[in-house]
Each structure stands twice: as structure tokens, then as C-alpha cells.
N, C-alpha and C positions, 0 to 999 in steps of 0.2 A: 861256651855259648849259653845265653840265658834269654828268657822271655822278657819283653818290655811291654809298656802300655799299648793299647790299640792305636794304630796309626791311621787317623782320619776316618777310615771306613769301618771301624769297629772290628776289624780282623786282626788277630794277634800276629805280630811280626817277631822275628828272631834277630837278635843283635849278636854280632860276632866280630872280633878283631882279626882281620885276615892278614896273611903274608902279602908282600908286594906282588908275588907271583900270582896268587889267586885273585887279588884285586885287579891285576892287569887282564887276566883271562875273563873275569866277569865283565870287564869293560868291552872286550871284543865280542862277547856273547849278548850284549845288551840288545833287547828287542827280539831275541829268538824265542821260540816256543819250547826249547829243549831243557831250559832250566826254570826253576820257580821264579816268580816275579821278584825282582830285587831292586834296591835303590842304593846307589853308591853314596857314601857320606863324603863330606868335604873336610872332615876333621880326622886327621890321622889316616888310618886304614880301616875305617868302619864300614859295615855293610848291613843293610836290613834285608832279610829274606822273608817273604810272606809264608806263613805256616798254613798248609792246606790239608785238613784232616781227611779229605776224600781220597788221598793218595796213600797207598800202602807200600811198604818195602817189598822188593821182589820175593824175599823169603815169606813174608806174611801173605802176600797174594797167592803164592803157590800152595801154601799149607792150609790156609783158612778157606780159600775159595775153591780149591781143587778144580781149576779151570779145565774145560774140555780142550781137546786138541786144536780145534779151530781158533780158540782164544789164544792159546800158546803160540800158534803160528803167527797170528796178528801181532802179538807182542814181540816175537823174535824178529819179524820184518821191521817193525817200528824201531826196535833197538838198533838194528843194522843201519837203517837209514839215518837215525840220530847220529851215530858215530861217524858215518860217512859225511854228514853235514858238518860235524865238528872239524873233521880233517880238512874239509874244503876251505874253512876259514883259518886253518893253521893251528888248531888246538888239538893236542894229543893228551888224552886223559891219563894214560899210563896205569893208574890204580883202579882198573875196572874190577868190580866184584859185586855180588848181590846186594850188599849193604848200601851201595851207591846208586841203585836203580829203584825208581818209584813208579807204581802203576796206579792209574785212576780206575774208577768204576766203568768208564767208557773206553778203557784200554789205551789211554794216552800215557806216554812214557816221558819221565823227566829224570835227569841225572844230577847228582850233587857231588860236592867235595872235589874241588880242583886244586887242593893244596899241594899235591905232588905232580901236577900236570906240567906240560911244557908247551911253549909257543914255537912255531916254526921259525927257524933262523935265529933263535935265541938260545945260547948255550946255558943250560941250567941242569943241575943234577937232580933227577927225579927220584921217586921212591915207589915201591910197589908192595903188595901184600902176598906173602906165600900162602897158598900154593898157586895164586893167580899170576903166573909169569910165563914167559915164552922160552923156548929151548935155547935161544941165542943169549941167555942170561950171562954166560961166561965170555961172551964176545966183547972185545973192547970198543967195537963200533956198532951201536944199535940204532936201527931205523925205528923211531918211536911210532910212526904210523903203522908199520908192519907189526910191531909189538902189540899195539892196540887190537889189531885184527885177530891175532892169535888168542889173546886173553878174552876178547869178546866171544870167540868161538867156544871157549871153555864155559863161559857163563851161559851161552845159548844152549849148550848141551844140557845144562841144569834146567833151563826153561822148558826144554822139550821133554825131558825124561823125569824131572823131579829129583834127580840124583846129582850130587856134586861129583864131578869127574875125579877130582884129586882128593882122595881120602887116605888116611894112614900117615905114613912118614912124610914130613915136610923138608927133609934133607934134599938139597939141590940135586945130588947124584940120583936119589930115588925118584924124584919128580921127573927128571929128564929121561931116566930109564923107562918110566911108565909111559911117557909120551911115545917112545919108539915101539914099545911092546904092545900097548893096548889101544892106542889112539885109532888105528884103522878099524877096529871092531866097534868103537863108539860112533865113528862117522857112519858106518854102514847101518848101525841100529837106527840112527836118526833119519837117514835117507829112506829107509824102509818105512818109517812111521809116516813120512810126509809125501810118499809117492803119489803122484797125480795132482798135487796141490802146489801152488806157487809159494815157495818158501826160500829164504836165504839158505844157501848151501854152506853148512858149517865146514864141510870138507875143504872148501876153497879158502876158508879162514884158517884152518888148522894144518896147513901145509908146513912141514918141518923146515923147508927152505923159505926164508922170508921173501925172496924174490918172486915166488910163485903164489903168494897170497893175494886175494882180491875179493871184492864184494860181488858175488854172483847170485842171481835169483834163478831158480829152476822150477 
């Protein structure tokens, strides 16, 4: 990825050669408010993305701004609605992690990097980043919508507490063991923090059984 000259409006744009998969997904998401403004090129697989310095990565937003609980709840709700909207148009991000979430000063949320994502009804082998994965990782038949829900729950735990849930060993056996032994405590911690306020329930996203996962606000 590299910077190029200002594109008409004196705002710097970023040029990148994308995979056919990501190009197709940006085509589906054209006109939505969940991704940065972009322009699909007609030569090869080129894409211009507008660079907006008013947005910070999720890590930077949490550590530099140290946002109050009310702001973290707003961002958590916005993130949940964003991914629910992506699923509604058949886009499953798969590689959800803090590096791919950006927050503005007004708490608007944008998502980047669909290089490992999948479109509904299109078989493609996705990719993900350890330790941001779901417990059904060893299953031969993964529902990527339910996968997204679980991994989003892990990232929302980070939003609410400022602590990454998965630390230490990134071996698959250790990750899945930690899900079963410690996940209930993390869910109860967040539920206690947001008691009495409307907030996405991460417990409904972090169900071990994919069939039981859902977007629920309480």
C-alpha cells in the first residue's frame, strides 16, 4: 500500500492492489457508511481509499483517549450494529481484530481489510488471526456468520475492559481450553459493568455453541 497524489479534493488517498475477493466485497459495500470512502478502479484490481486522520485504530483510541464507560458502550453498540449490517448484505469479515477497527472523534466506527473475508453463497477459503478465532476452529463445517459473532464478542470484551481476552499461549488447544474455563467469568464481568444501560450482550455472542449466538441488546 502506498500514498498517491491528492485526488481532486486535496485529500490524500491510498492506493492498493486488492485481491479479487476484496474487490468484490468493496463492490457490495459501495455506498455504505461502514467503510472508508473508496473508488474502484477500472484497471486491474486497483482501489483508492480515502485516508482520514480523524479516525484512530481501536488500540490507539482505547489507550490514548482512555474513554469513559459511556463512550465504550456507544462504540460497542456501533460495532455490533456494523457487523450485523455486513451480515445482512452477505459479507462475513472473518478476520475481526482491533487493528481492523477505526473510531472517530464522534465515535463513528469504520472497518477495514476484507482480504480474508467471504461472501454468502460463495465458497472461498478465508483466513483469520490467532488468537481471534472461534471454538469451532477444528470443525470441518464452519458457519462464518456465527464465527464473526464470537470473534466480535472477544473484541468487544477488549473495548469494555481495556484488556485483551486472549493473552499468553496462542496454541489452538490452549485457546479453546481458555474459552471453556474462563469465558463465563469474563462475560459476567462485562454484564456487571453495563448493568442498567442498553448495551450489546457479549454473552449472547460468546456462546460456545454457534447455534445459540445472536445479536441481543439488553
